[in-house]
C-alpha positions in Angstrom: 77.2 -28.7 51.8 77.0 -32.4 51.0 76.0 -33.1 55.3 73.1 -30.5 54.3 71.6 -32.5 51.7 71.4 -35.7 53.3 70.2 -34.4 56.6 67.5 -32.9 54.5 66.5 -35.4 52.4 65.8 -36.7 56.0 63.4 -34.1 56.7 65.9 -32.2 58.7 64.3 -28.8 58.3 67.7 -26.9 60.1 69.5 -28.2 57.6 67.1 -27.2 54.4 67.3 -23.8 56.2 71.1 -24.4 55.7 70.6 -24.6 51.8 68.0 -21.9 51.4 70.9 -19.3 53.1 73.7 -21.2 50.5 71.5 -20.8 47.7 69.4 -18.2 47.5 71.7 -15.2 46.0 72.5 -17.9 43.5 69.0 -18.7 42.5 68.3 -15.0 42.4 70.8 -14.3 40.1 70.0 -16.7 37.7 66.6 -16.1 37.8 67.2 -12.7 37.6 69.2 -12.7 34.6 66.3 -14.7 33.0 63.8 -12.9 33.9 65.3 -8.6 34.0 62.0 -8.2 36.9 63.0 -8.5 40.7 59.6 -8.9 41.6 59.8 -12.3 39.4 62.7 -13.2 40.3 61.7 -13.5 43.8 58.8 -15.6 43.0 60.6 -18.1 41.2 62.8 -18.3 43.8 60.6 -18.5 46.2 58.5 -21.4 44.4 62.1 -23.0 43.2 62.9 -23.5 47.0 59.6 -24.8 47.2 59.6 -27.9 44.8 63.2 -28.8 45.6 62.0 -29.4 49.3 59.5 -31.6 47.9 61.2 -33.5 45.6 64.8 -33.7 47.5 64.5 -37.1 48.4 64.2 -37.6 44.5 68.2 -36.3 44.6 70.7 -40.0 44.6 73.5 -37.7 45.0 74.0 -35.2 47.0 77.0 -33.0 45.4 74.7 -33.2 42.2 72.5 -30.4 44.3 73.9 -27.4 43.0 73.3 -28.3 39.4 69.7 -30.3 39.8 68.8 -27.2 41.7 69.9 -24.4 38.8 67.9 -27.2 36.3 64.9 -26.0 39.0 65.0 -22.0 38.6 65.7 -22.3 35.2 62.3 -24.1 34.4 60.7 -22.0 37.3 62.0 -19.2 35.2 60.9 -20.4 31.5 57.2 -21.1 32.7 57.3 -17.5 34.2 58.4 -16.4 30.4 55.8 -18.4 28.9 53.4 -16.2 30.7 52.4 -19.3 32.6 51.0 -19.5 36.3 54.2 -21.2 38.3 52.6 -24.2 40.7 52.1 -21.9 44.2 52.8 -24.2 46.7 53.5 -22.0 50.1 56.1 -22.9 52.7 53.7 -24.2 55.2 52.8 -26.8 52.9 55.5 -27.9 51.7 57.3 -28.0 54.9 55.8 -25.8 57.5 59.0 -24.2 57.6 58.3 -20.5 56.4 60.9 -19.6 58.7 63.4 -20.8 57.4 63.2 -18.9 54.4 65.1 -15.7 53.9 64.0 -12.2 52.7 65.5 -12.4 49.2 65.0 -8.6 49.1 67.6 -8.3 51.9 69.6 -10.1 49.5 69.3 -8.0 46.7 69.7 -4.4 48.5 73.1 -2.5 47.9 74.4 0.4 49.1 74.4 3.5 46.4 78.1 3.0 45.9 77.2 -0.4 44.8 74.8 0.2 42.3 77.2 2.0 40.3 78.5 -1.5 40.2 75.2 -3.2 39.6 74.5 -0.6 36.6 77.9 -0.9 35.2 77.5 -5.0 34.5 74.8 -4.3 32.3 77.2 -4.0 29.7 78.8 -7.6 30.6 77.8 -10.7 28.3 75.6 -12.9 30.8 78.2 -15.3 31.6 79.9 -12.2 32.9 77.2 -10.8 34.8 76.6 -13.9 36.6 80.0 -14.4 37.3 80.5 -11.1 38.8 77.2 -11.3 40.8 78.0 -14.8 42.4 81.2 -14.3 43.4 81.6 -10.0 44.1 78.7 -9.5 45.3 76.9 -12.4 47.4 80.6 -13.8 48.0 80.2 -17.3 46.7 84.0 -19.3 46.3 84.6 -19.9 42.6 84.1 -23.9 43.1 80.7 -23.2 44.7 79.6 -20.6 41.3 81.4 -23.9 39.2 79.1 -26.6 40.7 76.2 -24.4 40.4 76.3 -23.1 37.2 78.7 -26.6 35.5 81.5 -24.4 34.6 85.0 -24.7 35.1 86.6 -22.9 37.7 89.4 -21.8 35.2 86.7 -20.6 33.0 85.2 -18.7 35.6 88.8 -16.9 36.8 88.9 -15.9 33.1 85.6 -14.7 33.3 86.1 -12.4 36.4 89.1 -11.1 34.6 87.5 -10.1 31.7 84.6 -8.3 33.3 87.6 -7.0 35.9 89.0 -5.5 32.5 86.3 -4.2 30.9 84.8 -2.5 34.4 88.1 -0.5 34.4 87.6 1.4 31.4 83.8 2.7 32.2 84.9 3.5 36.1 87.1 5.6 37.8 89.8 3.5 39.3 89.2 4.7 43.0 85.2 4.3 42.4 86.1 0.2 40.7 88.2 -0.3 44.6 86.5 0.9 46.8 82.9 -0.6 45.0 84.6 -3.9 45.2 85.9 -3.9 49.2 82.4 -2.9 50.4 80.4 -5.3 48.1 79.9 -8.0 51.3 78.1 -5.2 53.1 74.7 -7.1 51.9 76.2 -10.5 51.8 78.9 -13.2 53.2 80.4 -11.6 55.8 84.7 -13.2 55.5 87.2 -13.2 57.5 90.5 -14.2 56.1 93.5 -15.1 58.3 97.4 -14.8 56.9 100.5 -15.2 57.9 102.0 -11.8 57.2 101.2 -7.7 56.9 102.8 -8.1 53.2 100.0 -11.1 52.5 97.7 -9.0 54.5 98.1 -5.8 52.8 97.6 -7.3 49.3 94.7 -8.8 50.0 92.7 -5.7 51.2 93.2 -4.2 47.2 90.5 -5.5 46.5 91.2 -8.9 46.0 89.4 -10.4 49.0 86.3 -9.0 50.8 85.5 -8.8 54.3 87.8 -8.6 57.3 91.5 -9.8 57.0 93.4 -11.1 60.1 97.3 -11.1 60.4 98.1 -13.9 63.2 101.4 -13.1 64.4 103.4 -16.2 66.7 106.4 -17.6 65.7 105.6 -21.5 67.0 108.8 -23.1 65.7 110.8 -21.1 68.5 110.2 -21.6 72.2 108.2 -23.5 74.3 105.0 -25.1 73.1 101.9 -25.6 75.3 98.4 -27.8 73.7 96.5 -24.1 74.8 99.3 -21.5 74.6 96.8 -19.2 74.9 96.4 -20.0 78.9 98.2 -17.2 81.0 100.6 -19.1 82.4 101.7 -21.1 79.2 101.8 -17.2 77.3 103.8 -16.0 80.2 106.4 -18.4 79.7 106.6 -18.2 76.1 106.9 -14.5 75.9 109.6 -14.4 78.3 111.3 -17.0 76.2 110.8 -14.9 72.9 112.2 -11.5 74.7 115.6 -13.4 75.8 115.9 -14.9 72.5 114.5 -13.0 69.8 113.9 -9.5 71.3 110.4 -9.2 70.8 109.0 -7.3 73.9 107.2 -9.6 76.3 104.0 -7.0 76.5 104.1 -6.2 73.0 103.7 -10.3 72.6 101.4 -10.6 75.0 98.9 -7.5 74.5 99.5 -8.8 70.1 98.5 -12.5 71.3 95.8 -11.4 72.9 94.0 -8.9 70.4 94.2 -11.5 67.9 92.8 -14.3 70.5 90.1 -12.0 70.7 89.1 -11.7 66.9 89.8 -15.5 66.4 86.8 -15.7 69.3 84.0 -14.1 67.3 84.6 -15.8 64.6 81.0 -16.8 64.8 80.0 -13.0 63.2 81.0 -14.2 60.1 79.8 -16.6 57.3 82.9 -18.1 56.4 86.6 -17.7 57.9 89.1 -18.6 55.2 92.6 -19.7 56.3 95.8 -18.9 53.7 98.9 -20.7 54.8 102.3 -22.0 53.2 103.9 -25.3 52.9 106.5 -24.7 55.1 106.7 -25.7 59.1 106.6 -21.5 60.0 102.8 -22.1 58.3 102.0 -25.6 59.0 102.8 -25.3 62.5 100.3 -21.9 62.8 97.3 -23.6 60.2 97.7 -27.2 62.9 97.4 -24.8 65.9 94.0 -23.0 64.4 92.4 -26.3 63.0 93.3 -27.4 66.7 91.4 -24.8 68.1 88.5 -24.8 65.6 88.4 -28.4 66.5 87.1 -27.4 70.1 84.8 -25.6 68.8 81.1 -25.4 67.5 81.5 -23.5 63.9 77.6 -22.9 63.9 77.2 -21.6 60.4 80.4 -20.3 60.0 82.2 -22.6 57.4 86.1 -22.7 57.6 88.1 -22.9 54.5 92.1 -23.4 53.7 94.0 -22.2 50.9 97.2 -23.9 51.3 99.8 -23.9 48.7 103.4 -25.3 47.9 104.3 -23.8 44.7 103.1 -21.5 42.3 103.4 -21.1 38.4 106.9 -19.8 36.9 108.2 -19.4 40.6 111.5 -21.9 40.5 112.1 -22.0 44.7 108.6 -20.4 46.4 109.2 -19.2 49.5 105.5 -17.7 49.9 102.7 -16.0 49.0 104.5 -12.4 50.3 106.3 -13.3 46.9 103.5 -13.2 44.6 102.3 -9.8 43.0 98.6 -8.5 43.3 97.4 -10.0 40.2 99.5 -13.5 41.0 97.2 -13.4 44.2 94.1 -12.5 43.0 94.2 -16.0 41.0 94.0 -18.1 44.1 91.1 -16.2 45.2 88.2 -17.9 45.6 89.9 -21.3 44.9 90.3 -22.4 48.8 88.8 -25.7 49.6 86.1 -26.2 52.6 87.8 -27.7 55.4 86.2 -30.9 56.8 86.1 -33.2 59.4 89.8 -35.0 58.4 91.5 -32.0 57.8 90.5 -30.5 61.5 91.2 -33.6 63.3 94.7 -34.6 61.3 95.8 -30.8 62.3 94.7 -30.9 66.0 96.3 -34.4 66.0 99.4 -33.1 64.6 99.7 -29.7 67.0 98.9 -31.8 70.3 102.0 -34.0 69.6 103.9 -30.9 68.0 103.1 -29.6 72.0 104.0 -33.1 73.7 107.8 -33.6 75.1 107.9 -37.1 73.4 108.6 -36.6 70.1 108.0 -40.2 68.9 104.2 -39.7 69.3 104.8 -36.9 66.5 106.6 -39.2 64.1 104.3 -41.9 64.5 101.3 -39.8 62.8 104.0 -38.8 60.1 104.2 -42.3 59.6 100.4 -42.8 58.7 98.3 -40.9 56.1 98.6 -37.3 56.1 97.1 -36.6 53.2 94.5 -34.2 54.4 96.6 -31.7 55.1 99.4 -32.4 52.2 102.5 -30.0 53.7 102.5 -31.8 56.8 104.6 -34.3 57.0 107.9 -32.9 54.8 107.0 -29.4 57.6 107.6 -31.3 61.0 109.6 -34.2 59.7 112.0 -31.7 59.1 111.2 -30.1 61.8 112.3 -32.8 64.1 115.3 -33.0 62.0 115.9 -30.2 63.6 116.9 -32.1 67.3 121.1 -33.0 67.6 122.0 -35.7 65.2 122.9 -39.5 66.6 126.6 -38.3 64.0 128.0 -35.3 65.9 125.4 -33.3 67.9 123.9 -30.9 65.5 120.7 -30.2 64.3 119.9 -29.5 60.8 120.1 -25.6 60.9 123.3 -25.7 62.7 124.9 -28.5 60.1 123.9 -27.0 57.3 125.1 -23.9 58.2 128.4 -24.9 59.2 128.6 -26.7 55.4 128.2 -23.3 53.8 130.8 -21.6 56.0 133.3 -24.3 55.2 132.4 -23.7 51.4 133.1 -19.9 51.2 129.6 -18.6 52.5 131.2 -16.5 55.2 128.7 -12.7 55.1 125.5 -13.5 57.8 123.6 -12.2 55.2 124.4 -14.5 52.6 123.9 -18.0 54.9 120.5 -16.5 55.9 119.6 -16.7 52.3 121.4 -19.9 51.9 120.6 -21.7 54.5 117.1 -20.4 54.0 117.1 -21.9 50.3 118.8 -24.9 51.1 115.9 -25.5 54.5 113.1 -23.9 52.7 110.5 -26.1 54.2 111.5 -24.2 57.2 110.3 -21.0 56.5 112.8 -19.4 58.6 113.0 -15.7 59.9 115.8 -13.6 60.0 114.9 -13.2 63.6 115.2 -17.1 64.5 118.4 -17.6 62.1 120.2 -14.8 64.0 119.6 -16.6 67.5 120.7 -19.9 66.0 123.8 -18.3 64.6 124.2 -16.8 67.8 124.4 -19.8 69.7 126.6 -21.2 67.2 129.1 -18.7 68.4 129.0 -19.4 72.1 129.6 -21.9 74.5 133.0 -23.6 76.2 133.9 -24.3 72.7 132.5 -22.0 69.9 131.5 -23.4 66.2 131.9 -19.9 64.9 133.4 -17.1 65.3 132.3 -13.6 63.7 135.5 -11.3 63.1 134.4 -7.0 62.9 130.7 -7.8 64.7 129.5 -5.5 67.3 126.1 -7.2 68.4 123.5 -9.3 66.5 120.3 -7.6 65.0 117.5 -7.7 68.1 113.7 -7.4 67.0 113.8 -3.4 65.7 117.7 -2.5 64.7 120.3 -4.2 62.1 123.8 -2.7 63.5 125.9 -1.8 60.4 128.6 -3.9 61.1 126.7 -7.0 61.0 126.8 -6.5 56.8 130.2 -6.8 56.5 131.5 -8.9 59.5 133.3 -12.3 58.4 132.0 -15.6 60.1 134.6 -18.4 60.0 134.6 -21.9 61.2 136.6 -22.8 64.4 138.3 -25.6 65.3 136.3 -27.3 67.4 133.5 -26.8 64.5 135.6 -28.0 61.6 136.1 -31.5 64.3 132.2 -31.3 65.0 131.5 -31.2 61.4 133.6 -34.0 60.4 132.1 -35.8 63.4 134.9 -36.3 65.3 133.3 -34.2 68.7 129.5 -33.9 69.3 127.9 -31.0 70.3 125.8 -32.1 72.7 128.8 -34.0 75.2 131.5 -31.0 74.6 129.0 -27.6 74.9 125.7 -29.0 76.6 122.3 -28.3 75.4 118.9 -25.8 76.2 116.8 -26.1 73.3 112.9 -26.3 72.6 111.6 -28.0 69.6 108.0 -27.9 70.0 107.5 -29.2 73.5 110.3 -30.8 73.6 112.9 -29.7 75.9 116.3 -31.0 75.6 119.2 -30.0 78.7 122.1 -30.8 79.6 125.0 -32.9 77.7 123.0 -35.8 77.6 119.7 -36.1 75.7 117.1 -38.8 76.1 116.5 -38.5 72.0 118.5 -37.4 68.8 117.6 -37.6 65.0 119.2 -40.6 62.6 120.0 -38.4 59.3 120.6 -41.5 57.6 117.6 -43.5 58.6 115.3 -40.2 59.2 114.0 -41.1 62.0 114.0 -40.6 65.6 116.4 -42.5 68.0 115.6 -42.9 71.9 119.0 -42.9 73.7 118.0 -44.0 76.7 
């Protein structure tokens, strides 16, 4: 928004057009609240934009535009209320930009179902009505509404919560949910991209409007390429994931192709919101998507991000899937606009993650990563997955052996405790079963699992897996004590992002004490 204001001050008509698109519904809502007459409200909106264009050069701070423009709308509304004829300044005279103004009637048209809610909100207080109209009818985020009406986000959340509570008492629940789901059909079209079906299902329960796309990938596993959508690269990943995690390659390719096609149509939406978490699983997806968007002109589409690593009252936050529908509802509208800093950092991190040299990523992590506050810890933990200088074990293997040595002997308990200890990895069960399986293999296995028929796969978990017993082998104990080196004894064939380590001697290791990558050449 700020760059639109600055450009419009310089006479850029397209930038002013963007401001008109952004603030028309806001202006109409405030004007109608004062006048209670649709036609007069439309007139006030037109005159307010004309006045704003004429005097825009007088605005000293771009971030003050929302409140400044609201003052103009209110002043024009009071002129009408006092029976004065507003000063008519045609759009052609003001800026010869008649084509840039939206038909306000399009903004206020709603389907018959939506009219049910319009009629119902008349019993709400003025403050509640404005909040409901701007958030639900017109799709503005809480931050945008806050800047316009001058009310803190926390207060707006309370107003929306109270309004929903009152409306639930006057509308059948089914109607209430369906109306709120369909409000954006006449307003802002949105696409929400999330990391799992569980989160998506909750969002679809009336928490947000628009479409929800579940992004399905396991970027912490297997070979990573800067452009994973390229046919050859996707085929390599598909073969690896089928072999390691049991995900059918044809199913993986179909899913990736479908989600990429939806993503390619992003300009059909006015806003795309990325919902992600703090851990490596999500941060890799986030950085890939930021890299993807950084390569393309956004046009009129606004890109936003909601990314959290904690939630009040939850001691160990694992992800959005932990939250109830009510808790998820408190996050709706709190996303932030993605700017050049986020796009630049996300793109750089993704390219470094896909590189065969870990020093590129390490260098980025030593710099300023504040634009994406969870990047540093997530990708630092990623680097610690590489074989250590101490015994050749990565952080997952080291933690697993320590837990087994401390008496955690059931695979399900191991997954829970290792996952909690390495929470910033966001490791899924299939990922961990793959790691656990490899620790039982090789010339010198680190673990032995008593009573196990077979490991779980993509769709099935054998009953024996729930009751088997994991024990350290003699070699596993020697490695845990630093007497032997896993890479030297068993060799390695592992992918860590774009890094492929093979053989009994590797060029890169992780120094646990110094918390840094070490070149072994």
